[in-house]
N, C-alpha and C positions, 0 to 999 in steps of 0.2 A: 624517497617518494612513496614506497609501499607503506611505510608507517603512517603516511597521511591518508591512506585509503583502506587500511585493513578492516576497520570497523564497518565501513560501507560495503565492502566485499562480503563480509560475514553476514550482514543483514540481507544482502542480495541473495546469497545462497539459501538462507533460511526462507526467504520469500519464494524462491523457486521450489524448494521442498514442500512448502505449504501448498503451492499451486498443484504440484504433483499429487499430494494427498487429496485435494479436491477432485482432481481428474479420476483418481482411483475410486473415490466414493461414487462418482457417476457410473463408472464401469460396473462396480458392484451392484448399484441400483438397477442398471440395465439388465443384468443377469437375474437379479432377484425378482423383478417384475416382468421379465421376458420382453423387453423392448429393444429391438435391434436398430442400429443406426441405418438410415438417417432419421428415423422417427425421433421426435422430441416431445411427444405428448403421451400421456398415460395416466396412471393414478396420481392424485394430488401429491402423494408422498414422493413419487419419482420426480414430478415437475418441480417441486420445491428444491430438491437436491440439484437437479439440472440447472435451475435458474440461479441458485446460489453460486454454483461453479462458474456459470457464464458471466454473471455480474462481477465476480471477483476477478475473472480473466480480463474483463473489459477495463477495469481500473488499474490492473497491474502495471501496464506501461506508464501510466500517469504517475503512479507511486514511485516507480524506479527512477523516472526522470527527475522528479522533485527530490527524492532521497539524495541522488548524486549531486544535483545542483546545490542543495542546501549544505551538503558535506564538503564540497569543493570550494564553494564561495563564501560560506559562513563559518560553520564549525562541524567537524566530523563527529565528535562525541554527541552533540545535541541532535544532529541529523540521525545518527544511529539509534539513539534513544527514542526519538519520534518514530523511526522506522519500526522498532520493536513494538511500540504501542499500536501502530497501525496494523501490524501483522496479528497482534493479539485481538484487536477489534474485528479484523476480518475473520479470524477463527471463530470468535464468538458469534459473529453474523452467520457464518456457515452452519454452525451447530444449532443456533436459534432457528434459522430458516428451515433447517431439516426437520425440526420438531413441530413448528407452526409458523405460518407466515407472519403472525403478529409478533413473534419473538425475535424477528430480525431488526425491528425498528431501532431500539436503543443502541445496539452495536453498530448499525449503519450510520447513525447520527454521530456516534463517537469516532468511528474511523474517518468519516467525512470531515469532522472537525480537525482531526490530526492532519489530514491532507491540506486543509486551509492554513494550518500553522506552518506546514512545510512550504506552501506557496509563499507565505509572508516572509519566512526566513530566507528562502531562495531569492525572492525579489530584493530583499534588503542586502543580501550578500552580493548579488549581481550589480545592484545600484552602487554600492560601496566600491566595488571593483572598477566599474566604469568611471565614476567620479574621480577616484584615485588615479587611475591610469591617464585619463584624458584631461582632467582639470587640476590634478594635484591636490584635490580635496579629500580629507579623511573624515567622513561623516561620523564615524565612531568616536573620534576625538571631539568633534563638535557636540555630539550628544552627551558626552561625559563631562564636558567643560562647564 
């Protein structure tokens, strides 16, 4: 069983570490610009860092759900590879947004595209599982025949 999920678990841990890095960047920016919680406004440099972290946190549960569904119902290796691409896109988004709000666009489009691929892979895997279990149909065999 563990061999079927070890790649998913590894990508999950990397994602958690990435989120921790983003949180630490906000803490550093708060100290640098003298902005104590609960304030969320300040110089544009702080607000971009804060917003990049918040946006990444908002999407993280969606990412984790899709990563695990795609890995369990379709293919662990493909899901893990897509997960790594997503995390890379999110890192580029954070770094880009930190530098300038316009530099966030290409990475956000990229990571959103990866999420949509994970949605499709998850849906196909779940559909295959349901049709196989309840109707005895193997759509993967039908597609390759």
